[in-house]
LUMLUMVO-111452 format. One record per residue (C-alpha): z, x, y. Coordinates in nm, 2 decimals. Example, Ala and Ser with C-alpha at 12.3 -4.5 7.8 and 13.67 -1.06 7.14 Angstrom:
// LUMLUMVO-111452
+--------+--------+--------+
:      w :      u :      v :
+--------+--------+--------+
:   0.78 :   1.23 :  -0.45 :
:   0.71 :   1.37 :  -0.11 :
+--------+--------+--------+
//
This chain:
// LUMLUMVO-111452
+--------+--------+--------+
:      w :      u :      v :
+--------+--------+--------+
:  -1.11 :   0.70 :  -1.74 :
:  -0.97 :   0.68 :  -1.38 :
:  -1.24 :   0.48 :  -1.21 :
:  -1.12 :   0.54 :  -0.86 :
:  -1.14 :   0.92 :  -0.91 :
:  -1.48 :   0.90 :  -1.07 :
:  -1.61 :   0.71 :  -0.78 :
:  -1.43 :   0.94 :  -0.53 :
:  -1.59 :   1.25 :  -0.69 :
:  -1.95 :   1.12 :  -0.62 :
:  -2.02 :   1.19 :  -0.25 :
:  -2.28 :   0.93 :  -0.22 :
:  -2.08 :   0.65 :  -0.37 :
:  -1.77 :   0.77 :  -0.17 :
:  -1.97 :   0.75 :   0.15 :
:  -2.10 :   0.40 :   0.06 :
:  -1.77 :   0.25 :  -0.03 :
:  -1.55 :   0.41 :   0.23 :
:  -1.21 :   0.27 :   0.28 :
:  -1.26 :  -0.01 :   0.03 :
:  -1.32 :   0.23 :  -0.27 :
:  -0.98 :   0.15 :  -0.42 :
:  -1.05 :  -0.23 :  -0.43 :
:  -1.39 :  -0.19 :  -0.59 :
:  -1.25 :   0.07 :  -0.84 :
:  -0.98 :  -0.19 :  -0.93 :
:  -1.25 :  -0.46 :  -0.99 :
:  -1.47 :  -0.22 :  -1.19 :
:  -1.18 :  -0.09 :  -1.41 :
:  -1.07 :  -0.45 :  -1.49 :
:  -1.44 :  -0.54 :  -1.59 :
:  -1.48 :  -0.23 :  -1.81 :
:  -1.16 :  -0.31 :  -2.00 :
:  -1.21 :  -0.68 :  -2.02 :
:  -0.91 :  -0.78 :  -1.82 :
:  -0.92 :  -1.13 :  -1.68 :
:  -0.76 :  -1.24 :  -1.35 :
:  -0.62 :  -1.59 :  -1.29 :
:  -0.73 :  -1.72 :  -0.95 :
:  -0.54 :  -2.00 :  -0.78 :
:  -0.74 :  -2.18 :  -0.51 :
:  -0.43 :  -2.29 :  -0.32 :
:  -0.27 :  -1.95 :  -0.31 :
:  -0.33 :  -1.72 :  -0.01 :
:  -0.14 :  -1.43 :   0.13 :
:  -0.20 :  -1.35 :   0.51 :
:  -0.04 :  -1.08 :   0.71 :
:   0.12 :  -1.19 :   1.03 :
+--------+--------+--------+
//
């Protein structure tokens, strides 16, 4: 299932999430499939 497309097809959800829809879809898809992320507290990327 393509989570981002499923969210986009629901007008109410699309309106609520707006431009961050892809980020939420990524997180939901990972959770649905049991994918784990490794977080490093001392690692940050910042646009200059």
